[in-house]
N, C-alpha and C positions, 0 to 999 in steps of 0.2 A: 504492501500496500503505501503509495505518494504523499509524502503533505505536501500541500502548496506553502511558501515560505509567508512569514504574516506579512499586514502588510502593514509598512509603514504610515508615519502623520499625514505626510506629503501625499499617501495617494489615499489619504480616506477622509481629506480634505477637497481633496479634486473629485472624489465620489457626493459628498457633503457640496460642492457647490454645483456638479448636475445634477442634483435631484431638488434644489431647490429652482433653478433654472429650469428644469420638465415639468415643477408641479405645483398646482398654486393655490392647490392645500399648504404644503410649506414656505410658502410665501408670507401665505395668513398669518403664519406660524414667527416668523421672523417676523412680521408687523407689532404682534405678539407683545415677541420681547422688545422693542424698544419703546414699545410704550409704558411699557413698565421700566426701562431703564430712563427715559423722559423724567417720566414722574420724580422717579427718585433724583435730578438732576433741575428738575425744576423747586423742590422743596426746601433741596440746600442754598439754592440760589435761592430761592426767599428767607429761609431762616436767617442766612448772611447779613441778609436786604435789614432786614429785622434786628439783628441784631444787633448792626449801625446805629440803627432810631435807637434804642434804650441805650446804646454809650453813649451817642454822640447828644443827644438830648432829650433823654432820659426819658423816655413812650415806654410805656407798660408796652412789650412784644405781641401782648390780642388787642392793642390801640395804634389806629392809624395815626403816622404822621402828621397827613394833613388837618385828621381830625382834632387836633393836639390841642385844650383851650386855655395852656401855660406854659411856655420855653425859658431855660433856663440864658440867660443874659448872654451870653458870653456862643451860643448856638445859630446865632446869630449870623457868624464868623463863619460855622464850620463848612456852608458852601462853599465861599471862598478858599478855605483853608484845602479841602477837597481834590478841586479845580486847579492849584497849583500842582496835584497831586498825581492830576490825569495830564497834566498838561505835560507834565516829567514823561508821561508815559506816551503823548505824543511825540514828544522832540523826541528819545529815544527812536521808536517806532521811526522816522523820518531820516536820522542819521543810520541807522542800519539799512533802511531802505525797503522796506514791506512792503508786501503791495496790500491793497487795500482791502478787505475780505469780501469775499463773494455769499452774500445774504442766497435765500432758501430760492425767491421768486430769480433771481437773474441763475442761478445756476440751475435750473430748470427749465426756461429761456434760452443761453447759451452755450451753459457745461455737459447738459448731457444728467443735472442730476450732483457730480460730481463737487464738495465741498473740502475745504484743507481744517483736516479738527483743529490743527495750530490755531490758527490764523481764530479761528468761531469760537476754543477758549478766550483768546485772548476777548475777542468783542462780549463775552458771555461776563471776565471777570470787570470789563471797561463799565460793562451796564449796568453790575449790580453795586458798585463803584459809586458811580454815578448815585443811582438811587440812593444809596446807605448814607453818603452828605449833604443829601435832600434835593438834590437835583427836579427839576420838573420834568422831569421820563417817568416811562412801565420801563416793568422790567419785563413786556409782552414780548418786544424788536430781541432780547437776549436768550429766554425761552423759546420761541422759533427755529434762533441760529442755530443755538448747543442742539437740541430739539432735531432740524436739517443733518447739520453735521453728522450725532451720531447714527440717525442715521443711513446718508452717505456712506459713512466707514462699515458699518455693516456690509451697504450695496459691495461694493468695492475690495471686501475681504473675500463676498464670498461670486468678485468676478461676473455682477450680473446684469442686463443687456441692458442698456441705453433707459427704453422704455421704463423698465422695472427700477432701475435707480431714481429715475421721477418720481417714479408713486410711492419708494420708498422715504423719496424728502419728502411728501407730500404725508406720510405715514407717519413724521418724525413732529412735523410742526401744530399736525393733529394732537398728535397728542398733546404734545404742549400744548394749546389753545384751549383744551379740554380737563389739563388738569390746570390751570393756572381759573378756571373759570367754574371749574366744577359741574363743565356742558360740554359732556361727546354729541351731541348733534352737532353743533356752533363751531364747533374743532375738523369734525371730519369736512364740510359744508365749508370752511376755513380752507380748507386743503382744497378742494377740487374749486372754491374757485379764483383763490388767489394764488396758488404756489401748482395744481396742477394741470387749472385755463381747462378742464372738461369733468364731468360725471359721467360714469359708464358701470355697466356690472363689472367688471372685469380689476374696477379699481374698487369698488364700494365697500367689497371687504376686508382687505387690512387696511385700507384709511379708518373703517368707523374702528373693526377689531384695534390697532391700536388706540383710540380714541378711549371707547371704552374701559379697554386697561389700562391706563393710564390716568380714569380717573377712577378704577377703582385704587386705587395700588397708591393716590393720592389722597384717599379717603381714609383708607389703613393709616397712612403716617400723621395722620390728624389734620390733613387742608389746608391749601395759603389763601386763600380770602374772607376777610370780612361774611358774617352771611347779613345779606340786607333784610331786613325786615319793615313794614312799609303797613300802614295801613290800607286793607283790601281796595280793590276799582271797582267800579263801577263798573254794572254792564254795559256794552257797543250798542251808539244805535248807528243810522243811516245818518243820519245828520252829522253826525263827526268824521264820516273820511272827508269831505269837503275841505275841513279846517285843518288836521291832519295834514290834505293832501302840499295846506303852502307852507304848512310846515316842516316840512319836507324840503321845498324851491329857496324857502329861506336856508335852510339845513347845506344847503347845497350849495349856495353862493361864501356863505358865511366860513364854511372847510373851503375852499379858492383860497380867500380873505385870509386863512390860519396857513394856507400851505406855502404862501408865495409871501409871508410875511417871516418866515422862519428864513426859506433863500434870501430876503431884504436884509436879514439879519446878518447876515451868515456873509456879503455884499458888503453892506458896512465896516462887519468888525475889518474885515478887506483890503479897504480904504480908507483905516486910521493905522495902519499896518501897530500894532499888537501883536509882539513876537507872538509863534505860536503857543512860547510858554505861558506865558499869561495872558492867552485868550480867554480857560475857562476861569481862573483868577476873577478877571472883572467881570465874565458869566454868573458868578459863585457871589462875586460879592454884590448885585446890581439884585440879585434874587434876597440875600439875606435882606436889605432893604428893604424888600415888598412885603419878605416874609412877620416883617413889622407891620403890617400895616394884615394882615393878616395870614397865618399858619396853612390854608387852604391853597397855596402855591407852592407848598413844599411837597416832591413824591408824585407817585401816581394820582392820589386824591382817595384813594379808598377809603380810607376813614368820611374825605368830606364829601362825598356821594351818600355815604350813610347817614351822615347827621342831615344836609340837604335834602333829601325824601321824609325825615321826619321833624321836617321844621315848618315856618311860617316865613320864613326870612322875608323881611319888605326889597318891595323891587330893585329900586336903588341900590342897595345894599347888592343883591344876587346883581344889575351888572356890572357892580365894582369888582365884586368876585371873580365876572366871564371877562371881564377884559383882561384883570391883574394877572389869570391863572392862565390864557390866552398868550399875551405876551410872556409871562416868565416862560410856560414851554418853545417857544421863537425863541430867546435871550436859551435858552438854555440850549436849544438844540442848536441854532446859530456859533456860537460860541465856543461847540469843542465836546459839549458832555455829549455819553453815549447813552444810548436808550431810543423811543419809539413815540409814536402821536394815538397807540390805540387806547389805554388806558384815558390817556386824558381828552382823547377827544368822546371816549364814553359820560364821560364828566363834566365837559366842557356840555358838549348835546342836554345832559338831563338840564342844567342853568341855562339851557339854549327854551326849554320846550317847560320850562315852570314860569322863566321870564315871559311866554308865550300864552301861556294860559291865562296870567297875569291877566296880565293887558286886554287877555279877552274878558274878562271875566267886569275887569273893568268900562270896558266899552259896551260890552253886550253882553250884560249880566245873566238874561232868558238862557241863553246857549247852556250852560249850566255846567263848562268844562271844566271835567279834576286833576287839576296840578300835575297829581302824581302819573297820574296816565299822561300828558301832556310833553311831563317827564322825559319818561320810559318810549314816549316817541321820539321823544327828541335823541334822545341820547343813540337810540339807533341809529336815522336821520343824519346825521352830525357823523357818526362813527362809518356810515356809509361813504359819506363826502371824503373824510381821508384816507381810509384806511380800505373801501372799497367793499362789497364783497353785502349785495344784498340780502340775500338767501342769511349769509351767517352771521348778522345781524339780526336777524330776521328770530331765529332760532335760539341766540341768544336768550331773547327778551323773553320768548315764549320757557324757556327753563330757569331763566327767573323771576320773571311774574306770576307760570302757571296758564296763563290767563287767552284764550283762542283770537278771542276778540282784541284784546291792545297788539296780540302777534299781526293780526289781520293789519286794523291801523300801524304798525311800525314797517311791515311791510311796503304798503300805499307813498308810508313817506319813505321808506329808503329809496323804495324806485323813485320816485319825482327828486330826491336826493340827488341820482344816481344822473338821472338822464339831465340834470343841468351839471354835475362836471364834465362828463362826458360833449354835451354841446358845447361849456363856456371854456373849459380847463383842458381835457383829456388825458389825465391823467391824477394814480391815486398816490399816498405821499410819496410811497418805496419807488415807486416809477417812473415819479417826480425827482428824487433825488438822483434814482439812477439817470435819469435826463441830461440834473446842473453837472455830473459827471460823463455825459457828451455821447451815453448809449442812447439807445433810437425806441427799447423796448418800449409797449405798452400794456404788456400780458407776460404771461406764463408762458405760455404758445411757447413750442420748441422753434426757435429758428437756429439754433447752435448750427445743425449739418446745412443751413439754409447759408451761414455765414463761413464753414468748412470747404463749401462747395463754389473754388474760388476759382476763376482763366485762368488764375496757373496754374492750375489743376487741370485741368478739360484743354487747352490748347493744344493741336501740335505745332511741331515741328515745321516751316519748307523749302521748297527747295527751288521752288516754283518765284523764279526774283525772274527781275529785268529792271535794264536802265534805262534813264529818265531822258538819256538822249539818242536813244540807241533810234534809227531811222527803224521805219513803219514795215520796210521789205523783209530787214533782218529778222523781227521781233513774228511774222508770218509763218517763215523759215522756223525760228526756233519755237513757236507755238502752233503748230499744224491746231486746223477743226478737230473736238476729236478729243488732242492729248492734255485740252485740260479746259475751265472755264473763267478763270482769272489766273492772275499776274502781278505780285507784290514788285514796285515800284520802287527802286532806291538813284538816291544819286550818287553823287562819284568817292562822296563820305561813308556810303553805305548803311546813312539815313533814311527812317521811312519817307515818302512823298505821297504814295496811295494806288491804287488799285487799277488795273486795268484789264480791262473783259477785250478774252480773246475775241470770240464772236462780234466783235463792236470794230476791232484790232481790224477782221478780215473785212466786214462792210468796203472799210478804208478804203483798206487796199484794192478792193476793188475795182473802185469806181478810181482809180490809175494814180492814185496818192493825193487826189483833188482836195480831199477833203481832209488830213494828217498827213504831217512829210516826221513826223519821233514820236515816241511811242507820251514822252508831255504832253501831246493834242488834245488823246481821250483820259488822261489820270483823272479817275473820279475815287472821292471818300478820303482825299485831301485831309481834313480831319474829322473824321469818323473813325476814331481809334479806340482799341480794349487796355486797358492797364488790367499784370496779372493779378493786383489785391483785390480789383469789382470780385462782389459773388453772383452768383448764377443769376440774381435780379435787377439785380443791376447791368447786366449786363446781355439780359434779356430788355429790354429799354433802352440799352445802345442799338439791337437791331433794329427796336421800332421808331424808332429815331429818323434813322440813315434810309427803312426802308431798303434794306438789300439783306441774302442768306449767310454771309461770312465775313469779320471782320479782321484785319492783322491785331497781333497782342504788339504790343510795343512798352522800353524798360521805363522809359517814361519821357513826361512833355517838352522836357527839353533837351536830350540826347536823343530821341528817336529812332531807338535800335532797335530790330524787330525781334522778337522773342519765337512767334511762329504767329498763326491764328486760328480763328476757332468759326463753326458753320453753324446758323439760328438749331437746324437738323439735330444737330448734335449734342448741344448747349438744352435740349430740350426731353432729349430721349435720359440725359444725364438727367435732367429733374426729378424725372416722370420713375425716375426709379429708386431716385434717395427721395422722393414722396413717398415711394411703397415700402421702401425698407423703415422711413420714419414710422409711417400708422402701422405697422407691421410690429413696430420695439423691437428689430433687429439692427440697427444704423449702427452697430458696432458696439465690441465688448470695451469695458472699462477695466482699465490695468487697475494692478492692487498697488 
């Protein structure tokens, strides 16, 4: 009897990889494991931030910083001191020439779900530091960053296909949001709408399993959010819908102002030439002064939201808190603190909703609008304007209020808000910041393969060249009819001049040379060329503009050295092949 040799660990790893790649069930098992790991990371980050609030501000561990009624005098200097440490980290990163971390949306849109674990850990640490010293930013950006990175690392270890990698990154972010808000359905739709870009039966199982696993583990570890307690909400009537659709439209315009405000602060800080090391110090100092007016500007706003849902704050004070919180968030992000606007937009939306409801009650008491209903609808609408994801915010409202009626109002308002932002702005906060960095993506739809399919990869070398001063008779002899359809024309220094049609040359020669004497007389497409860095979509646009089926590829517009040529038919065929592969999720394996 012959015994087979024992399997070495490398063989087992390869076997596991093959099984996961072939089995949808095993992919779901991997997603469940990712959900558990992300939940533990979210709990750890939250505990560290709360511990920092306890040490630096004297706030109880079960009390939100923004809900504090009294802060020690020295605490108003904490954001500036924390800003100095954050500025030092940013300065060190600049000296090391470290790249900007890829976030989950960018990873899925451009990089096939590949994220750097090291860069993401650094971003998560900066986010916890920023929130811990009281900066007016939320931890959700750090949660989703580390969630996506852990999922991406698992996918690379298993050598999953591009589409599976993108789904796993969605699982990681879904788990992060589910853990942060105890809202697995909202977490799942966050992944579908903002990270994966589509909902399908194939993606539903792993994403939702990851979200529910994260929720269960988070609850077992004690949870991370303050439970929202509020008076019961009244029943919704048909007459409520027009009012709350109006609130949604208002929230859309307010969201645009907030997003532009962040970029304006960033530009202003750049104009002032404040050194990078001191920018967070400046922002933290301004935030500390604002905190003297109200601690609600500090941190993300979890505690403040609970306070506002259970109080009858005068409208003037509500308006003041709204303006201060908006300004605080813009200053903190514009000055270099790390974090996001997810929870800040929820809190600001609740304030906006209460303001809207209070003004309606003053102007038209007959409507009998309920202020807390207005707060929840405003919360959803403004969050959609800033973050995106109408269904995400609608399910978050449903899982928070357990009210179908209020969730219906929130959905209508969210749709109105989303339409306003898409019509007048076109970006969510995440994609807007990518736009400011020079990226053009507006959604997580996978366009990375399009960028990789460049003219340089598709072009073919050409030997069919002619001199621009070549006599027509010599050209016709060198290129008889049927031998070629075109020739690339060069000057004496081998620089691109244009393209000569063989048929046109023979037609001119058949007239006894009366129509043309040299190749220069029939050269076309002098300025219509392709560059090797162009992607396939840009190449197709160039073919359409030139109205030709082939163009020359040159190195650059200055030297004009010919590298090859590309035909429209070949570019279309390659585009179709790559598109089919991307749809099937086999656009290329990701190495470990």
